[in-house]
TORTORTOR-373845 format. One record per residue (C-alpha): z, x, y. Coordinates in steps of 0.001 Angstrom, whole numbers, plus 500000, padded with zeros to 6 digits. Layout:
N
ZXY...
***
This chain:
648
115401939077795148111933938496793805111684936733790505109944938609787692106309937865787166105480935479784366103180937023781792100857934407780325100608934252776564097347933697774768097209930621772546094684928212771231094817925395773771092599922338773551091909919886776348093389916427776192090834914024774751090623910438773642089724910092769984090433908127766866092749909819764425095022908967761527098677909893761930100931910543758945104701910476759407106758911867756507110550911600756333113076913101753922115201910265752518118996910693752774118899913914754738121944912960756839124144912450753788122714915589752261123619917673755301127173916340755151127601917386751517126000920823751652126782924043753419124575924476756502122833927490754976122096925633751743120847922630753689118665924909755835117085926392752712116288922902751419114709921884754726112668925101754803111362924463751297110668920832752169108650921777755247106772924460753351105924921909750670104552919499753290102487922183755005100932923416751766100235919919750443098681918673753676096513921798753937094778920793750695093407917738752531092643919518755835095498917806757633097053919347760727100846919618760939101506918849764587105260919307764583108471919046762572111195916755763886114307917616761914113676916127758491110496914382759678106974915731760028104006914470762043100559915217760615097173914530762205093967913723760346090976913783762677092328916478764999091550919245765806088633918820763370087457915353762405086099914468758971084123911479757830086935910467755487090077911192757500091738907919756511091134908573752813092430912114753195095596910856754848096320908341752091095613910884749373097855913402751127100610910778751349100539910126747612100511913855746928103398914436749347105843912037747734105087913562744337105350917147745575108672916557747351110146914873744268109095917865742159110744920492744405113041922801742355116298922134744201119812921376743015119704918094744870117196915381744006114819914881746923112506912038747823110233911321750771108667908252752322105501908112754360103936905892756996100255906129757983098442904517760913094943904864762371093969904241765970092738905639769251095066908013771082095154910816773632095699914125771896095555917749772974097431920474774789100037918732776960102267921766777494101459921799781219102419918166781657105758916411781622105449915980777857105459919763777227103780919652773845101012921969772734099544919341770385100956916223771958099774912693771356100018909534773428099398906012772197100851903469769852099347905060766720102137907654766143104768905032766956103275902658764404103178905384761748106850906189762350107858902506762202105897901938758995107590904964757455110982903405758108109926900329756098108939902333753021111157902757749991111966906271748707108771907637747233106727904895748897103717904954751211103013902186753744099853902124755811098482900050758660095780897425758290093155899584760025093898902525757741093549900271754713090229898903755957088750902350756539090141903915753350088498901147751328088715900438747611089640903952746533093294902893746402095366900020745093097292898104747773100134895610747827100054893221750769103366893214752642102158890577755067102768890789758784106061892441759623108064892532762833108118896064764202110271897190767083108222897879770205105229895788769127104765892338770625102846890863767702103672891224763997101750894028762329099972893802758979101281896411756526100191897527753077101945899558750400099782902022748516100337901556744787098037904344743634094416905386743222091649903370741601088708904488739504086540904456742631085958908050743670083796907732746787082277905281749234079010905485747335080821904523744152082507901644745983079144900033746747078898898866743142081853896515743576080965895208747042078959892198748155075801893846749434073046892557751633069557892386750117067637895636750264065537895579753450062580897732754389062594899922751269059915898281749117057695901342748989060562903628748060061705901290745307058184901090743899058022904873743741061346905111741889060262902492739365056982904343738748058872907570738164061157905713735766058210904466733733056908908003733411060339909262732385060615906613729666057361907848728158058846911324727709057534912900730897060799913566732702060912913201736477063091914389739356063278912580742701064923914288745688066099911506747985066854912862751443068155911115754535070761911298757260074171909672757014074031905882756976070280905701756322070718903892753000070491906485750201073362905003748205072144901457748850068729902321747415070442903905744427072457900754743757069287898670744034067628900874741415070596900394739091070314896642739554066591896759738746067232898646735496070317896686734446068448894713731748066618897693730293068171899756727479069109903092728985072011905469729551073210906127733074075129909179734186076375909076737757077881912107739447079680911749742783080194914869744912083010914879747448083601916738750730087175917361749598086134919089746374083343921450747368085353924277745777086459922348742668084459923565739691082435920796738005084280918096739945081432915507739784080889916243736084084561915813735242084685912569737192081695911141735308083177912061731933086534910524732846084845907265733827082581907251730774085537907796728431087539905058730162090630907092731013093485905152732618096268906553734787098986905587732321097186906900729219099044909476727164097434912802726325096895911568722774095174908391724005092926910365726344091895912740723580091091909802721283088915908237723994087107911525724500086402911747720770084979908226720782082698909101723699081421912333722149080848910681718780078000908687720347076014911877720858077254913648717693078816916431719751079859919395717561083569920342717482082962923601719350081460921737722313084150919049722136086780921770722471085106922991725662084972919458727080088655918882726290089532922107728058087370921100731032089329917822731259092667919703730989093508918060727662095699920001725228094204921014721917096342919321719268094562921062716437091601918741716065089270921229717793088641924883717030090342927237719504088329928490722470088871932244722689086199933683724953086088935437728300086109933178731420082496933977732350081286933411728814083323930207728638081580928977731774078145929584730282079129927968726997080404924899728869077148924552730814075154924929727607077338922293725900076696919896728777072964920536728461073119919748724754075087916569725471072443915335727942069645916253725549071332914328722736071721911250724924068037911403725913067089911217722230069055907970721882067794906154725007066132907022728323068685908581730639069081907948734362071045910766736007072140910262739611073659913090741664075167911521744785075700913607747926074492916927746528075186918553749902078886918476748907078520919887745423080261922981744101078227926022742956078846925479739239077767921847739372074681922883741337073814925278738530074214922451736016071915920253738100069302923024738087069522923284734310069103919515734052065978919717736227064517922244733778065546920032730875063842916963732336060335918316731828060171917371728147062801914643727809063187910962728641065130911744731757064953910606735378067089912634737765067766911186741213069413913555743690070619912236747054071497914534749918071425914970753669068782917022755515071066920046755947070957920647752180068012922653750841067365921712747192066414924761745109064040922774742885061257922059745372057663922792744501057788921945740796055183919583739337057715917021738077059786917027741301059045914469744024060526914530747515061334911218749149062677911127752713064135907887754024063099907180757595064922904890759981064176901201759723061766899492762089063221897062764666061991894078762686063841895326759595067036895799761599066572892256762894066478890920759324069535893006758461071448891509761385070388888054760243071893888766756839075209889854758343075398886983760833074560884267758306075381880821759668077327882160762639075978882367766159074993885588767873073075885552771186069608887057771239070470889609773939073354890957771860071102891220768815068625893216770878071418895480772116072446896182768531068855897020767585068480899419770504071825901149770110071695901691766356068232903322766412067206902108762974070295903296761064071133900383758718074807901296758279075335901468762031073569898161762543075628896440759861078989897776761029078286897130764699077208893564763954080427892978762038082439894404764927080725892102767411081288889079765165084959889968764935085238889857768738087198886959770187084282884881771392080896885518772919082259886762776233084206889520774468081114890533772538079067890763775722081782892793777434081727895190774489078135896063775298078794896161779017081537898751778519084330896494779772087701896305777989087541893996775008089280893412771700085973894248770022085524897959769488082281899263770967081949901741768114083467900249764931086496902023763506084621902528760254082093904731762091084413906544764499085413909288762063081834909966760986080575910208764567083519912305765729083096914746762839079503915385763935080654915822767500083287918396766511080712920391764537078637920961767671080836923807768861080057924866772463077352922203772687080016919491772467080718919650776213077009919496776980076592916505774704079476914638776314078034915222779776074635914015778616076161910923777035077864910078780329074578910365782222072549908163779928069741908233777402067307909946779781068022912679782321066384915693784019067274919150782823068312920276786310070893917503786580072383918335783208072508922059783999074199921397787326076843919180785775077758921632783057077765924438785652075290926535783694072254926850785897070510929163783451071206927017780395068036926426778374067816924376775196065335926828773713067928929592773652071093927670772806069822924902770562071994922453772491069148920096773312068748919311769641072325918089769663072337916470773090069561914109772085071880912557769519074217910781771937074147907307773397075370906233776807076790902870775772078808904067772778079521907569774120079371908737770556077079910994768610074073909729766766072233911278763868070881914729764573067179915477764712065857918120762360062716918942764338061774918692767997059754920215770765060883921221774212058370920762776992058917923468779603056392921991782002058081918617782426061733919773782024062862916301781048064891915322778015065187912060776171066868910926772984064187910911770348065648907948768465064338909140765117065301911408762256063866913929759865060765915531761293061098914104764776059493915945767709060142915666771441056737915198773061055848914706776699053699911847777948050675912852780065051200909947782436054872910367783052057546912991783327059453911266780554059454912409776972058429909980774277059291909981770594056687910705767979056915911872764434054982914814763078053777914074759552053541917762758768057065918738759774059505919506756998062989917938756912064370921239755687063762923043758967063694922460762706061447924094765243061575924753768958058283925708770547057238926603774067053642925508773595052243922557775497052608919552773147049672917547771879049379914131773433049781911359770940049132907687771399052392905727771143052705903164768406054206899935769614053658897679766638056728896802764618055267898139761392053535901122762948055757903668761265055060902268757861051309901988758446051015905467759933052391907102756813055839908005758129057375906677754962054743908055752666055843909977749610054979913618749418055679916587747227058224919022748564056962922320749879058565925078751840057770925055755576055074927440756673056254927669760269058956930329760550059766929938764238063247928721763435064361927768759973067596926002759356
***
């Protein structure tokens, strides 16, 4: 008798891939005893509510619930979509989980414990293999997370050493030392998360870190100081500081703060976050909380008193103080007049009160306002920034806005607004940066050169990769790291893995093309690439994939910074990584079929273009300081691009 045909079911399957991710393992404490005391139906209702609580809480941090194992849950951060801050998201989700589970409205008191680990693993659809899991994972990372969870106390969170290193100073940690864990040969360093700190972002964390001297940004610093002098005289200024991730925007901002530390002024620093793009006035609330000096254990009365002390400096009227207290979710204990207006009118009144507060501060002392990572801001905060730009014209106010090239600032073209784009550092500057990281230690010249070539002028990449090489177990391990051989040193540092993988995941269909190109090398013919991806008619001009392919490196097999402008030469049909940023164009050399990198001084970082015209031949600049001398780092006023071939 013939067996019935199997009807395939449609589902979202993903190929198995090797990637770094952070695994969270959450367990319900005392579930066995609870199941023995309760009726099965009552216990089932508790488990259902517990799982629903985990799913909803984790979703707030873009975590992915891979599976439920009885009273335990496995959550991925970094799969299927990676984020730059997956480790931070996992730790924040862990703290939120233990609080949410404890607050569940059940007859029985519930508590959870969490273990978090970060590492490289194989993850993807393994339902066709012996594992039979749609979102299976292989590696020691999930095992470590589960073992760390078993060490935690009820309501506690324990994380691995790598997770702690990547998450950084945004949390308070208690060192548990190296603990013996079943299945692991060597003792494993473990940390208990005690809570959050006042640090709200990686940019904010730079203030408390030991930083290298500012390298290769003398011209940019001189411009900022000139704009500050004009602002102090009453002619307010706005500087739009643009650059790709890791280029040094926050480092330049910290250097400016250090330069002005001895001058009398008021600084307002607003940090936008990728996790709060939909949180109204999140950067504004964070700045006010820091300025007022709120502590986690402060009572509502103490917080309100601190807010009053802060607002007294600018003689804020009671009506505005009531709006600020409401914005900070502080109860009105009768000291403020009641706020009884419609939500839309309340929003406008709050923005106007913030304007008045800034204006009052500018009358006391010159004000330096810094908006970090404006590409992650919420719409209401963006409106406040625009109002502050208008306010700066006639006040002692310098506004510095940092953002990535994908953000289009709406204030371009105004007389008091200056655009400043940070270019990649020259090789000689990267050499000095490596010298600062290495210090008195030894690093062979060939490895230094490899770092310079692979990091393509990105200071953050150069610094982190140098640290990773220095952490290798000897010179031979460091050399094997660059040769691609197995080594304790990570070829791409763990601190950069999440950032690079998040860019790779955002490529969409071009991700496969980029991975093939990265496996070939930094330079390859179009026909070879098309044959390997089995798309003979694939053309970069129609798909835009070339713009993404050029951002990958053979040695690291990871994505580099994207180019915002390029040209595709149809006559030569050869592609090469441009190795630059901003207004970088792909131009063909008349003496070779290769494509060389040159920068167009007229291209705008707010758009990218693909043209089929024969490119203009440009003489290559080989000198170390050629970029600087040729005006690549020159300051210019922002203007909208005139070329409308393709606007991003």
